[in-house]
C-alpha positions as CSV (number, residue, x, y, z in Angstrom):
1,M,0.0,-0.1,0.0
2,A,1.3,3.5,-0.9
3,Q,2.4,5.7,2.0
4,T,0.5,8.9,2.2
5,Q,2.1,12.2,3.0
6,T,0.3,15.2,3.9
7,I,2.0,18.6,3.1
8,S,0.1,21.7,3.8
9,D,0.6,25.2,1.8
10,Q,2.2,26.6,5.0
11,T,4.7,23.8,5.6
12,D,5.5,22.7,2.0
13,P,9.2,23.4,1.6
14,D,8.9,23.7,-2.2
15,A,6.0,26.0,-2.4
16,D,8.2,28.8,-3.2
17,W,10.1,27.1,-5.9
18,S,9.2,26.2,-9.6
19,L,9.2,22.6,-11.0
20,P,12.6,21.6,-11.6
21,S,14.0,21.7,-15.0
22,W,14.6,17.8,-15.5
23,L,10.7,17.5,-15.5
24,Y,10.8,19.3,-18.9
25,T,13.4,17.0,-20.6
26,D,13.6,13.7,-18.8
27,A,12.2,10.6,-20.8
28,E,11.2,8.4,-17.9
29,Y,9.5,11.3,-15.9
30,F,7.7,12.0,-19.3
31,D,6.2,8.5,-19.3
32,V,5.1,8.7,-15.7
33,E,3.6,12.0,-16.3
34,I,1.6,10.7,-19.3
35,A,0.3,8.0,-17.1
36,R,-0.6,10.0,-14.0
37,V,-1.3,13.3,-15.5
38,I,-2.6,13.3,-19.2
39,R,-4.4,9.8,-19.5
40,P,-6.7,10.6,-16.7
41,S,-7.5,14.2,-17.7
42,W,-10.1,15.7,-20.0
43,Q,-9.4,16.7,-23.4
44,I,-11.4,18.7,-25.8
45,V,-12.4,17.2,-29.1
46,C,-14.9,19.7,-30.7
47,H,-18.2,21.4,-30.4
48,V,-21.5,19.5,-30.6
49,S,-22.3,21.5,-33.8
50,D,-19.2,20.0,-35.4
51,I,-20.9,16.5,-35.2
52,A,-24.6,17.9,-35.6
53,N,-25.9,15.1,-37.7
54,R,-26.0,11.3,-37.6
55,G,-22.7,9.8,-38.4
56,D,-20.7,13.0,-38.2
57,Y,-17.4,12.5,-36.2
58,H,-14.4,14.2,-34.9
59,T,-11.1,12.6,-34.0
60,L,-8.3,13.5,-31.4
61,D,-5.1,11.9,-31.6
62,Y,-2.7,12.4,-28.6
63,I,-0.3,10.3,-26.4
64,G,-0.3,7.3,-28.8
65,E,-4.1,7.0,-28.7
66,S,-6.8,7.9,-31.4
67,V,-10.3,8.7,-30.0
68,I,-13.3,9.2,-32.4
69,A,-16.4,11.2,-31.2
70,V,-19.4,10.3,-33.2
71,R,-23.1,11.2,-33.4
72,G,-25.2,8.1,-33.2
73,D,-28.5,7.0,-35.1
74,D,-30.3,8.0,-31.8
75,G,-28.7,11.5,-31.6
76,E,-26.3,10.6,-28.7
77,I,-22.6,11.5,-28.9
78,R,-20.3,8.7,-28.0
79,A,-16.7,8.3,-28.2
80,F,-14.5,5.2,-29.0
81,A,-10.8,4.1,-29.5
82,N,-10.4,4.7,-33.2
83,V,-9.2,1.0,-33.4
84,C,-10.6,-2.1,-35.1
85,R,-11.0,-5.0,-32.7
86,H,-9.7,-7.4,-35.3
87,R,-6.1,-6.3,-36.2
88,A,-5.8,-2.8,-34.5
89,M,-6.2,-0.9,-37.8
90,R,-7.3,2.8,-37.5
91,L,-10.8,3.0,-38.6
92,V,-11.1,6.7,-39.9
93,E,-8.4,9.1,-41.0
94,G,-8.5,12.8,-40.8
95,P,-9.9,15.2,-38.2
96,Q,-13.5,14.8,-39.1
97,G,-16.0,13.1,-41.4
98,C,-19.2,11.4,-41.7
99,A,-20.1,7.8,-41.9
100,K,-23.3,5.5,-41.9
101,K,-21.5,2.8,-40.5
102,L,-17.7,2.6,-39.1
103,V,-16.0,0.2,-41.7
104,C,-12.5,-1.0,-41.2
105,P,-10.5,-0.4,-44.3
106,Y,-8.2,-3.6,-43.7
107,H,-10.7,-6.4,-43.4
108,A,-14.1,-4.6,-43.5
109,W,-15.2,-5.4,-40.0
110,T,-18.2,-3.2,-39.6
111,Y,-19.4,-1.2,-36.5
112,D,-22.7,0.5,-35.8
113,L,-22.3,4.2,-34.7
114,D,-23.0,3.0,-31.2
115,G,-19.8,1.0,-31.3
116,R,-21.5,-2.5,-31.7
117,L,-19.8,-4.9,-34.0
118,R,-22.1,-5.6,-36.7
119,G,-20.5,-7.3,-39.6
120,V,-17.5,-9.6,-40.0
121,P,-16.7,-11.2,-43.3
122,M,-16.2,-14.9,-43.1
123,R,-17.9,-15.1,-39.9
124,A,-17.7,-18.8,-39.6
125,D,-14.0,-18.6,-39.5
126,Y,-14.1,-17.1,-36.0
127,P,-16.2,-19.6,-33.8
128,A,-14.9,-18.2,-30.6
129,L,-15.8,-14.6,-31.5
130,D,-18.2,-13.0,-29.3
131,M,-19.9,-10.4,-31.2
132,A,-21.5,-8.7,-28.4
133,A,-18.2,-8.4,-26.5
134,S,-16.2,-7.2,-29.5
135,G,-17.6,-3.7,-30.1
136,L,-15.5,-0.7,-30.1
137,A,-13.7,0.3,-27.0
138,P,-15.5,2.9,-25.2
139,V,-14.1,6.3,-24.2
140,E,-15.9,8.5,-21.4
141,V,-17.4,11.5,-22.8
142,E,-18.6,14.9,-21.2
143,I,-20.5,17.5,-22.8
144,W,-19.9,20.8,-21.2
145,N,-21.6,23.9,-22.6
146,G,-21.6,22.6,-26.0
147,F,-18.1,21.3,-26.2
148,V,-17.2,17.5,-26.3
149,F,-14.6,16.3,-23.8
150,V,-13.1,12.9,-23.6
151,R,-11.0,11.1,-21.0
152,L,-9.0,7.9,-21.2
153,E,-9.0,6.9,-17.6
154,D,-11.1,7.9,-14.6
155,D,-8.8,8.5,-11.5
156,G,-11.6,10.1,-9.5
157,G,-10.8,13.6,-10.6
158,P,-13.4,16.3,-11.2
159,S,-15.7,16.5,-14.2
160,V,-15.2,19.5,-16.6
161,A,-18.2,21.1,-15.0
162,G,-16.8,20.7,-11.9
163,M,-13.6,22.2,-12.6
164,M,-15.2,25.1,-14.3
165,A,-18.0,25.5,-11.4
166,P,-16.4,28.6,-9.8
167,Y,-16.7,30.4,-13.2
168,A,-20.0,29.0,-14.4
169,H,-21.8,32.3,-13.8
170,E,-19.1,34.1,-15.8
171,I,-19.4,31.7,-18.8
172,A,-23.1,31.5,-19.0
173,P,-23.7,34.9,-20.8
174,Y,-21.6,34.0,-23.6
175,R,-24.0,31.1,-24.8
176,F,-21.3,28.7,-25.8
177,E,-23.9,26.1,-26.9
178,E,-25.2,28.2,-29.5
179,M,-21.8,28.9,-31.1
180,R,-20.4,27.5,-34.3
181,T,-17.1,27.0,-35.7
182,I,-15.5,29.6,-37.5
183,S,-12.0,28.1,-38.2
184,P,-10.9,24.6,-38.9
185,V,-8.7,22.7,-36.5
186,R,-5.3,24.3,-36.6
187,T,-2.1,22.5,-35.2
188,R,1.3,23.7,-34.7
189,E,4.2,21.6,-33.5
190,R,6.6,23.5,-31.0
191,A,9.8,22.4,-29.5
192,V,9.0,22.7,-26.1
193,N,7.7,20.5,-23.2
194,W,4.0,20.8,-22.9
195,K,4.4,22.3,-19.3
196,N,6.2,25.3,-20.8
197,V,3.3,26.3,-22.9
198,G,1.0,26.2,-19.8
199,D,3.3,27.9,-17.6
200,N,3.6,30.8,-20.1
201,Y,-0.1,31.0,-20.5
202,S,-0.6,31.3,-16.8
203,D,2.3,33.6,-16.2
204,N,1.3,37.3,-15.7
205,L,4.8,38.8,-15.0
206,H,5.8,38.6,-18.6
207,I,3.0,40.6,-20.1
208,P,4.3,44.1,-19.6
209,V,7.7,42.9,-20.5
210,A,7.2,40.7,-23.7
211,H,3.9,41.8,-25.2
212,D,3.8,45.4,-26.1
213,G,0.4,44.9,-28.0
214,L,-1.3,43.4,-24.9
215,T,0.2,46.2,-22.7
216,R,-1.2,48.8,-25.3
217,L,-4.5,47.1,-25.3
218,F,-4.9,46.4,-21.5
219,G,-2.7,49.2,-19.8
220,K,-2.4,47.9,-16.1
221,S,-5.6,45.8,-15.9
222,Y,-4.1,42.4,-16.6
223,A,-5.0,40.2,-13.5
224,I,-4.7,36.5,-12.6
225,E,-6.3,34.2,-10.0
226,A,-6.3,30.6,-9.4
227,E,-9.2,28.1,-8.2
228,P,-8.2,24.6,-7.7
229,W,-8.4,23.4,-11.0
230,V,-8.7,26.5,-13.5
231,D,-6.5,29.5,-13.6
232,K,-8.3,32.8,-14.6
233,M,-6.4,35.7,-16.5
234,S,-8.2,38.8,-17.6
235,G,-7.5,42.2,-19.2
236,R,-9.8,45.1,-20.1
237,L,-9.5,47.2,-23.1
238,V,-8.3,50.8,-22.4
239,D,-10.0,53.6,-24.2
240,R,-6.6,55.3,-25.2
241,P,-6.3,54.5,-29.0
242,S,-3.2,52.1,-29.5
243,A,-0.5,53.1,-31.9
244,N,-0.8,49.9,-33.6
245,P,-3.4,50.0,-36.5
246,W,-4.9,46.7,-35.8
247,E,-5.2,47.2,-32.1
248,R,-6.5,50.7,-33.0
249,F,-9.1,49.3,-35.3
250,Y,-10.3,46.6,-32.9
251,Q,-10.7,49.1,-30.0
252,A,-12.7,51.5,-32.3
253,H,-14.9,49.2,-34.1
254,L,-15.6,46.3,-31.7
255,P,-19.5,46.4,-31.9
256,R,-21.7,46.0,-28.8
257,V,-22.9,42.4,-28.3
258,P,-26.5,42.8,-26.7
259,H,-26.5,39.4,-24.8
260,L,-23.2,40.4,-22.7
261,P,-23.3,42.3,-19.7
262,E,-21.7,45.8,-19.9
263,A,-18.6,44.8,-17.9
264,N,-17.9,42.2,-20.5
265,Q,-18.2,44.0,-23.7
266,R,-14.4,45.3,-23.7
267,L,-13.2,42.4,-21.5
268,W,-10.9,39.7,-22.7
269,L,-10.9,36.5,-20.4
270,Y,-8.8,33.5,-20.4
271,Y,-9.4,30.2,-18.5
272,K,-6.8,27.5,-18.4
273,L,-8.2,24.1,-17.3
274,W,-6.0,21.4,-15.7
275,P,-3.8,20.3,-17.0
276,N,-3.2,21.4,-20.6
277,M,-6.1,23.4,-22.4
278,A,-7.6,26.8,-22.2
279,F,-10.4,28.9,-23.5
280,D,-9.7,32.4,-24.8
281,I,-13.0,34.5,-24.6
282,Y,-13.6,37.7,-26.3
283,A,-16.8,39.7,-26.9
284,D,-16.4,38.9,-30.6
285,Q,-15.5,35.2,-30.5
286,I,-13.9,32.4,-28.5
287,D,-11.3,29.8,-29.1
288,F,-9.7,26.9,-27.3
289,M,-6.2,25.7,-27.2
290,Q,-4.6,22.4,-26.1
291,W,-0.9,21.6,-25.8
292,L,-0.6,17.9,-26.4
293,P,2.5,16.3,-25.3
294,L,4.4,14.6,-28.1
295,T,8.1,13.9,-26.3
296,P,9.7,15.2,-23.4
297,T,10.8,18.1,-25.6
298,T,8.0,18.7,-28.3
299,S,4.3,19.4,-28.0
300,L,1.4,19.9,-30.4
301,L,-0.8,23.0,-30.1
302,R,-4.4,22.4,-31.3
303,E,-6.8,25.1,-31.7
304,M,-10.2,25.9,-33.1
305,A,-12.2,29.3,-32.9
306,F,-16.1,29.7,-32.5
307,A,-18.6,32.5,-32.6
308,L,-22.4,33.3,-32.5
309,P,-23.8,33.9,-35.7
310,D,-23.4,37.6,-36.7
311,D,-23.5,39.0,-40.2
312,R,-22.7,42.6,-39.2
313,R,-19.6,43.7,-41.4
314,E,-18.0,45.3,-38.5
315,M,-18.1,42.0,-36.5
316,K,-16.4,40.1,-39.3
317,L,-13.7,42.9,-39.5
318,V,-12.9,42.9,-35.8
319,R,-12.7,39.2,-35.8
320,Y,-10.1,39.4,-38.3
321,A,-8.3,42.2,-36.3
322,N,-8.5,40.1,-33.3
323,W,-6.7,37.3,-35.2
324,R,-4.1,39.7,-36.4
325,I,-3.4,40.8,-32.7
326,N,-3.2,37.4,-31.5
327,R,-0.9,36.1,-34.3
328,T,1.8,38.6,-33.1
329,V,1.1,37.7,-29.4
330,N,1.5,33.7,-30.3
331,A,4.7,34.5,-32.1
332,E,6.0,36.3,-29.1
333,D,5.2,33.5,-26.8
334,T,6.8,31.0,-29.1
335,W,10.1,32.8,-29.1
336,L,9.8,32.8,-25.3
337,I,9.0,29.3,-24.4
338,E,11.5,27.9,-27.1
339,R,14.2,29.8,-25.4
340,V,13.0,28.7,-21.9
341,Q,13.0,25.1,-23.0
342,Q,16.6,25.5,-24.2
343,G,17.5,26.8,-20.9
344,M,16.1,24.0,-19.3
345,A,18.5,21.7,-20.7
346,S,21.5,23.6,-19.1
347,A,23.3,21.9,-16.1
348,S,23.4,25.3,-14.5
349,Y,19.9,25.6,-13.9
350,T,17.5,23.5,-11.6
351,A,14.7,25.3,-10.2
352,G,13.8,29.0,-9.8
353,P,11.9,31.0,-7.1
354,I,8.2,31.5,-7.6
355,G,7.0,35.0,-6.3
356,A,3.9,35.1,-4.2
357,S,1.8,36.8,-6.7
358,E,2.5,33.8,-9.1
359,V,-0.4,31.9,-7.9
360,C,-1.0,30.0,-11.0
361,L,2.2,28.7,-11.3
362,R,2.2,27.6,-7.7
363,S,-1.1,25.9,-8.2
364,F,0.0,23.8,-11.2
365,A,3.2,23.0,-9.5
366,K,1.5,21.8,-6.2
367,K,-0.8,19.6,-8.3
368,I,2.2,17.9,-10.0
369,R,4.0,17.2,-6.9
370,R,0.9,15.6,-5.4
371,L,0.8,13.4,-8.4
372,I,4.4,12.7,-8.8
373,P,6.1,13.2,-5.4
374,E,9.6,12.6,-7.3
375,A,8.9,16.2,-9.0
376,R,10.1,17.5,-5.6
377,Q,13.6,16.5,-6.4
378,H,15.7,19.3,-7.9
379,R,17.8,16.9,-9.9
380,A,16.8,13.7,-11.6
381,P,16.8,10.5,-9.4
382,A,18.7,7.4,-10.7
383,P,17.2,5.8,-13.7
384,G,14.6,3.2,-12.8
385,W,13.1,5.3,-10.1
386,S,9.5,4.9,-11.7
387,R,9.6,1.4,-11.1
388,R,10.0,1.5,-7.4
389,P,7.4,1.6,-4.9
390,R,6.2,5.2,-4.5
391,P,4.7,7.4,-1.8
392,V,1.6,9.4,-2.5
393,D,1.8,13.1,-1.9
394,T,-1.3,14.8,-0.9
């Protein structure tokens, strides 16, 4: 039985330190993190409107798994491993599509949209085959505010609704359920550990240093806070016209959105959900971003944008201006995190101090250390540590 260690915030000797650098480069640690952090976590697939009709499906590929979320004949959304039960052939290719049945392209085993095995060529050749027990492997699904999430394993962690409960009242006016996709799935590989992306997303101190555009837009209004499972960041648009033409255009032409409270008309909100995804919420549109682990030092960013139907010309223009503004922000962040990743490989660095105001980074590090107590060590333990009996940090 695992030994339990109870460490409070007040007595935690590592509370004022960042996660050590070896956690961002070490292959053995990476495998442990996939098992204990990523596999039991919720991952966003798409919006329900992306699979609105019978047979519509979306796929999500990550950590060696492929998941298919599909709308059934009964209108229900289910998720399955995108793997035939015969010879492990991938059933569908590409990010999305539509099919009356799921037919394996290798040997034509056929599955209903509810995952049941329906047809097997040369059925008599398989006398031991139990058709009822040979359907597609199910994957847990949660629909939250119109978005489809999947989870490979249940370790007792909270639902998406549970994680976002502290902010449910803030999300409600945006009417996520009624939104539609305004961009295809975009993916970009980055030469960084996945945690570097999330650390940067929740970091407030770099905004006035590295993001001139956001500083022009927000002034000194940028703020952060941390709930147990969600980080919140926000910035309010200032009235002073920006020197940048796209920022100035956005400030001047952002139309009023009738269903939003007055306080939200010129507010940009960011919510980072444990452990590797976020919603960027603007009055004109929203998007989600995931940073999916590929290797200890590479990640895949996956994004989609959504909005309510709005034919106003000025709304279309400010959505484009928003994209231009954030394209610059993303380029700046990429430059930063890639150089942080390079620094993590230096023998001169182990861990750095975390300031009292860096509440989001503190919250993330605390959860990682609870799940993987070896993350407290500033240097990597001897190889094979993950195969030894381990304590549980609570």
